[in-house]
LUMTORRO-189637 format. One record per residue: residue number from 1; chain; z, x, y of N, C-alpha, C in turn. Coordinates in Angstrom, 3 decimals, padded with zeros to 6 digits. Layout:
N
k | c | n_up | n_east | n_north | ca_up | ca_east | ca_north | c_up | c_east | c_north
NUM | A | Z | X | Y | Z | X | Y | Z | X | Y
...
//
This chain:
90
k | c | n_up | n_east | n_north | ca_up | ca_east | ca_north | c_up | c_east | c_north
1 | A | 018.306 | 000.251 | 028.930 | 017.007 | 000.682 | 029.642 | 016.451 | 000.631 | 031.207
2 | A | 016.891 | 001.653 | 031.352 | 016.165 | 001.299 | 033.067 | 014.927 | 000.370 | 032.832
3 | A | 014.589 | -000.707 | 033.795 | 013.046 | -001.249 | 034.046 | 012.814 | -000.677 | 035.565
4 | A | 011.730 | 000.231 | 035.457 | 011.666 | 000.248 | 036.938 | 009.855 | 000.728 | 036.922
5 | A | 009.061 | 001.085 | 038.285 | 008.169 | 001.291 | 038.143 | 008.415 | 002.634 | 038.999
6 | A | 007.238 | 003.323 | 039.441 | 006.795 | 004.847 | 040.023 | 005.635 | 005.201 | 039.958
7 | A | 005.030 | 005.035 | 041.059 | 003.765 | 005.323 | 041.546 | 002.654 | 004.758 | 040.551
8 | A | 003.211 | 003.513 | 040.375 | 002.007 | 002.904 | 039.443 | 002.508 | 003.068 | 038.295
9 | A | 003.299 | 003.303 | 037.980 | 003.627 | 003.337 | 036.099 | 004.801 | 002.814 | 035.687
10 | A | 004.765 | 001.991 | 034.952 | 005.735 | 001.052 | 034.498 | 006.270 | 001.655 | 032.984
11 | A | 007.966 | 001.524 | 033.398 | 008.702 | 001.969 | 032.103 | 008.567 | 001.356 | 031.159
12 | A | 008.547 | 001.700 | 029.741 | 008.057 | 000.650 | 028.781 | 008.769 | 001.033 | 027.436
13 | A | 008.765 | 000.222 | 026.469 | 009.938 | 000.413 | 025.391 | 009.686 | 001.498 | 024.418
14 | A | 009.560 | 002.324 | 023.476 | 009.127 | 002.859 | 022.080 | 008.432 | 002.386 | 021.739
15 | A | 008.637 | 001.040 | 021.412 | 008.171 | -000.053 | 020.070 | 006.350 | -000.436 | 020.981
16 | A | 006.752 | -000.514 | 022.073 | 005.334 | -000.777 | 022.884 | 004.691 | 000.138 | 023.069
17 | A | 005.118 | 001.542 | 023.187 | 004.333 | 002.560 | 023.238 | 003.879 | 002.660 | 021.876
18 | A | 004.377 | 003.200 | 021.031 | 003.439 | 002.778 | 019.340 | 002.658 | 001.914 | 019.695
19 | A | 002.346 | 000.781 | 019.758 | 001.617 | -000.477 | 020.008 | 000.223 | -000.082 | 020.493
20 | A | 000.878 | 001.107 | 021.782 | -000.821 | 001.456 | 022.751 | -001.357 | 002.569 | 022.189
21 | A | -000.365 | 002.899 | 021.280 | -001.088 | 004.465 | 020.885 | -001.886 | 003.724 | 019.707
22 | A | -001.281 | 002.594 | 018.540 | -001.859 | 002.557 | 017.943 | -002.897 | 001.388 | 018.290
23 | A | -003.239 | 000.988 | 019.023 | -004.422 | 000.020 | 019.701 | -006.071 | 000.727 | 019.912
24 | A | -006.827 | -000.065 | 020.272 | -007.844 | 000.755 | 020.754 | -007.762 | 001.461 | 021.992
25 | A | -008.109 | 002.382 | 021.838 | -007.903 | 003.415 | 023.611 | -009.468 | 003.080 | 024.154
26 | A | -009.593 | 003.275 | 025.600 | -010.409 | 003.390 | 026.292 | -010.080 | 004.290 | 027.285
27 | A | -010.894 | 004.244 | 028.340 | -010.829 | 005.670 | 028.764 | -010.137 | 005.935 | 030.013
28 | A | -009.376 | 005.055 | 030.713 | -008.633 | 004.682 | 031.097 | -007.137 | 004.584 | 031.122
29 | A | -007.145 | 004.143 | 029.954 | -005.563 | 004.046 | 029.340 | -004.846 | 005.521 | 029.628
30 | A | -003.410 | 005.303 | 029.900 | -002.913 | 006.722 | 030.162 | -001.295 | 006.051 | 029.604
31 | A | -000.530 | 006.894 | 029.182 | 000.703 | 006.926 | 028.215 | 001.412 | 008.211 | 029.073
32 | A | 002.807 | 008.068 | 029.941 | 003.465 | 009.081 | 029.932 | 004.401 | 009.225 | 029.358
33 | A | 004.564 | 010.405 | 028.832 | 006.078 | 010.595 | 028.287 | 007.109 | 011.562 | 029.626
34 | A | 008.173 | 011.286 | 029.477 | 009.454 | 012.037 | 030.414 | 010.461 | 011.843 | 029.331
35 | A | 011.602 | 013.336 | 029.471 | 012.791 | 013.417 | 029.725 | 013.331 | 012.024 | 029.920
36 | A | 014.385 | 011.390 | 028.761 | 014.912 | 010.145 | 029.910 | 015.996 | 009.903 | 031.453
37 | A | 015.918 | 011.372 | 031.269 | 017.014 | 011.469 | 032.612 | 016.355 | 012.102 | 034.084
38 | A | 015.201 | 012.687 | 034.053 | 014.329 | 012.710 | 034.670 | 013.238 | 011.740 | 034.936
39 | A | 012.927 | 011.782 | 035.936 | 011.780 | 010.990 | 036.601 | 010.551 | 011.462 | 036.606
40 | A | 009.437 | 010.834 | 036.112 | 007.942 | 011.348 | 036.231 | 007.555 | 011.465 | 037.584
41 | A | 006.228 | 012.299 | 038.307 | 005.212 | 012.708 | 039.472 | 006.726 | 013.062 | 041.159
42 | A | 008.093 | 013.650 | 040.250 | 008.521 | 014.173 | 041.276 | 008.920 | 015.649 | 041.003
43 | A | 009.354 | 016.545 | 042.275 | 009.579 | 017.800 | 041.865 | 010.255 | 018.797 | 040.512
44 | A | 011.120 | 017.524 | 040.194 | 011.582 | 018.088 | 039.047 | 011.168 | 017.777 | 037.690
45 | A | 009.842 | 017.405 | 037.984 | 009.063 | 016.373 | 036.663 | 008.874 | 017.571 | 035.273
46 | A | 008.739 | 016.994 | 034.557 | 008.140 | 017.202 | 032.702 | 007.624 | 016.640 | 032.037
47 | A | 006.752 | 015.848 | 032.666 | 006.078 | 014.608 | 032.043 | 004.613 | 015.052 | 031.296
48 | A | 004.333 | 014.423 | 030.231 | 003.268 | 014.739 | 029.271 | 002.463 | 013.636 | 029.839
49 | A | 001.176 | 013.674 | 030.499 | 000.372 | 012.523 | 030.088 | -000.687 | 012.095 | 028.976
50 | A | -000.347 | 011.289 | 028.100 | -001.272 | 011.410 | 027.436 | -002.536 | 010.125 | 027.673
51 | A | -003.866 | 011.055 | 027.171 | -004.834 | 010.667 | 027.432 | -006.018 | 009.807 | 026.339
52 | A | -007.106 | 009.787 | 026.479 | -007.795 | 008.996 | 024.766 | -008.013 | 010.565 | 024.811
53 | A | -008.392 | 011.920 | 024.950 | -008.274 | 012.786 | 024.220 | -007.219 | 013.196 | 023.405
54 | A | -006.048 | 013.170 | 024.193 | -005.145 | 013.527 | 023.146 | -004.755 | 012.709 | 022.002
55 | A | -004.875 | 011.724 | 022.486 | -004.767 | 010.616 | 021.146 | -005.977 | 010.595 | 019.929
56 | A | -007.209 | 011.047 | 020.249 | -007.711 | 011.604 | 019.105 | -007.301 | 013.340 | 018.639
57 | A | -006.705 | 014.158 | 019.039 | -006.556 | 015.042 | 018.793 | -005.023 | 015.545 | 017.743
58 | A | -004.204 | 014.517 | 018.173 | -002.640 | 014.020 | 017.591 | -003.232 | 013.210 | 016.266
59 | A | -002.442 | 013.673 | 015.298 | -002.428 | 012.673 | 013.706 | -001.693 | 011.259 | 013.950
60 | A | -000.631 | 011.833 | 014.779 | 000.346 | 009.980 | 014.442 | 001.398 | 010.179 | 016.181
61 | A | 001.619 | 009.113 | 016.071 | 002.619 | 008.642 | 017.222 | 003.888 | 009.273 | 017.110
62 | A | 004.128 | 009.378 | 016.234 | 005.633 | 009.764 | 015.613 | 005.498 | 011.593 | 015.738
63 | A | 004.525 | 012.448 | 015.128 | 004.582 | 013.597 | 015.536 | 004.250 | 014.098 | 016.748
64 | A | 003.612 | 013.046 | 017.604 | 003.292 | 013.558 | 019.140 | 004.639 | 013.104 | 020.129
65 | A | 005.690 | 012.160 | 019.795 | 007.014 | 012.210 | 019.976 | 007.948 | 013.057 | 019.740
66 | A | 007.864 | 013.820 | 018.482 | 008.528 | 014.503 | 017.971 | 008.145 | 015.929 | 018.919
67 | A | 007.132 | 016.336 | 018.996 | 006.771 | 017.580 | 019.578 | 007.693 | 018.051 | 020.958
68 | A | 006.769 | 016.748 | 021.802 | 007.512 | 016.219 | 022.735 | 009.253 | 016.519 | 023.029
69 | A | 009.732 | 015.617 | 022.077 | 011.421 | 015.818 | 021.983 | 012.088 | 017.686 | 022.087
70 | A | 011.252 | 018.005 | 020.563 | 011.575 | 019.499 | 020.571 | 011.620 | 020.383 | 021.964
71 | A | 010.607 | 020.128 | 022.245 | 010.073 | 020.971 | 023.340 | 010.760 | 020.830 | 024.908
72 | A | 010.696 | 019.575 | 025.227 | 011.232 | 019.110 | 026.365 | 012.757 | 018.220 | 026.708
73 | A | 013.332 | 017.821 | 025.508 | 014.025 | 017.238 | 025.832 | 015.339 | 017.861 | 025.027
74 | A | 015.596 | 018.758 | 025.004 | 016.967 | 019.392 | 024.188 | 018.087 | 019.645 | 025.268
75 | A | 018.467 | 019.348 | 026.119 | 019.744 | 020.142 | 027.477 | 020.472 | 018.569 | 027.611
76 | A | 021.303 | 018.889 | 027.910 | 022.398 | 017.508 | 028.401 | 021.982 | 016.829 | 030.010
77 | A | 021.043 | 018.393 | 030.701 | 020.872 | 017.845 | 032.190 | 018.853 | 016.792 | 032.221
78 | A | 018.586 | 017.173 | 031.189 | 017.023 | 016.512 | 030.953 | 017.539 | 015.070 | 030.077
79 | A | 017.956 | 015.443 | 029.061 | 018.437 | 014.200 | 028.238 | 017.770 | 014.510 | 026.913
80 | A | 018.493 | 013.729 | 025.754 | 018.009 | 014.344 | 024.358 | 017.044 | 013.413 | 024.079
81 | A | 016.555 | 012.637 | 024.407 | 015.000 | 011.540 | 023.896 | 014.050 | 010.881 | 024.971
82 | A | 012.790 | 010.973 | 024.509 | 011.951 | 010.386 | 025.941 | 011.789 | 009.221 | 026.552
83 | A | 011.162 | 009.102 | 028.027 | 011.238 | 007.870 | 028.400 | 009.576 | 007.701 | 028.376
84 | A | 009.309 | 006.285 | 028.481 | 007.791 | 005.854 | 027.873 | 007.413 | 005.526 | 029.328
85 | A | 006.110 | 005.545 | 029.654 | 005.518 | 005.379 | 031.150 | 003.917 | 004.676 | 030.800
86 | A | 003.541 | 002.976 | 031.619 | 002.314 | 003.182 | 031.308 | 001.818 | 002.808 | 032.273
87 | A | 000.647 | 003.018 | 032.561 | -000.208 | 002.757 | 034.033 | 000.067 | 000.961 | 034.762
88 | A | 000.320 | 000.878 | 035.190 | 000.312 | -001.025 | 035.728 | -001.113 | -001.873 | 035.831
89 | A | -001.322 | -002.867 | 035.393 | -002.224 | -003.343 | 035.385 | -002.619 | -003.578 | 037.042
90 | A | -003.511 | -003.686 | 037.146 | -003.799 | -004.125 | 038.960 | -004.567 | -005.459 | 039.224
//
């Protein structure tokens, strides 16, 4: 996994994203999913920003990731799995 930051978001692993999902969310927590070969917040972006409202609507982390993967990560150009980003603490 490439470790880098972009526009205040740091790339994290899937296990850290799962822990963030299962922890107590507050109003300023954001988790970003993006296909692995694309960079979030660019012209060719295809990211999904998951907020507290999305967390309350989805039933599980795996269902959310599977839905994102099915619709956004199915081509060689984009990659076949999502990468995860979280907002860096100031």
